[in-house]
C-alpha distance (Angstrom), angle and dihedral (degrees) to the residues before:
residue distance angle dihedral
X1 . . .
X2 3.79 . .
X3 3.79 121.1 .
X4 3.79 89.8 -117.1
X5 3.82 93.6 55.6
X6 3.82 91.6 44.6
X7 3.81 92.8 52.2
X8 3.78 91.8 46.6
X9 3.81 91.3 52.9
X10 3.80 93.8 47.4
X11 3.83 94.6 46.6
X12 3.78 110.9 114.1
X13 3.78 118.6 -128.8
X14 3.75 118.0 -112.7
X15 3.82 119.4 -119.1
X16 3.80 89.1 -105.9
X17 3.78 91.1 55.4
X18 3.79 90.1 49.7
X19 3.82 91.8 49.9
X20 3.79 89.9 51.5
X21 3.78 93.4 47.1
X22 3.85 94.4 49.7
X23 3.83 93.4 45.2
X24 3.83 91.4 46.3
X25 3.81 90.6 53.5
X26 3.82 91.0 46.2
X27 3.79 89.7 54.8
X28 3.80 89.9 48.4
X29 3.82 90.7 53.6
X30 3.81 90.9 48.3
X31 3.82 91.6 50.9
X32 3.81 91.7 50.6
X33 3.79 98.0 -116.1
X34 3.80 115.7 173.7
X35 3.82 113.9 -96.3
X36 3.83 91.0 2.9
X37 3.78 92.8 130.5
X38 3.80 92.2 56.6
X39 3.80 90.6 47.3
X40 3.80 90.9 50.4
X41 3.80 92.1 50.9
X42 3.79 92.4 48.7
X43 3.79 91.9 46.6
X44 3.79 91.5 50.9
X45 3.77 89.8 50.4
X46 3.78 91.6 50.2
X47 3.80 90.8 48.6
X48 3.83 91.5 52.4
X49 3.76 90.9 48.3
X50 3.80 92.7 48.9
X51 3.79 95.3 44.6
X52 3.80 95.0 42.6
X53 3.78 90.5 89.8
X54 3.79 92.8 59.3
X55 3.83 122.7 90.4
X56 3.81 113.4 -84.8
X57 3.80 95.1 -113.5
X58 3.80 96.9 45.6
X59 3.79 117.7 127.5
X60 3.83 96.0 -115.3
X61 3.77 92.1 51.1
X62 3.79 90.9 46.2
X63 3.81 89.3 51.2
X64 3.80 91.8 50.5
X65 3.80 90.6 47.2
X66 3.82 88.3 54.8
X67 3.81 99.2 42.7
X68 3.83 97.6 43.1
X69 3.84 95.4 72.7
X70 3.80 89.6 50.2
X71 3.78 90.2 52.4
X72 3.75 92.6 46.8
X73 3.81 90.4 50.3
X74 3.82 89.1 52.1
X75 3.80 91.5 50.9
X76 3.78 93.5 46.0
X77 3.82 91.9 48.0
X78 3.80 91.0 51.1
X79 3.83 91.2 47.9
X80 3.79 91.6 51.3
X81 3.82 91.6 46.3
X82 3.80 91.5 52.1
X83 3.81 91.6 46.1
X84 3.82 90.0 53.2
X85 3.80 91.1 48.2
X86 3.81 91.2 49.8
X87 3.82 91.2 48.8
X88 3.81 90.7 49.0
X89 3.76 94.5 50.3
X90 3.82 92.9 49.7
X91 3.81 93.1 54.1
X92 3.79 95.8 51.0
X93 3.78 97.9 58.8
């Protein structure tokens, strides 16, 4: 692996890049894209890992602390919706 590729892979995303990534995945979930919920969960995890090194009261961590429950609510709502659809399709056969 070249030094350039290695440094690009180890570069940490900026808070602005993390905001964009999380919001992008939230929009994908809302639009019903395939596998969007998994992508959102992974993106949230990556954001927490990246921002974990910042002080607890920093603005990016505060933002993530505020947006995470919204994302989790979206994921739970989608899970419940799919479970209801699966239950409905099993009963009609």
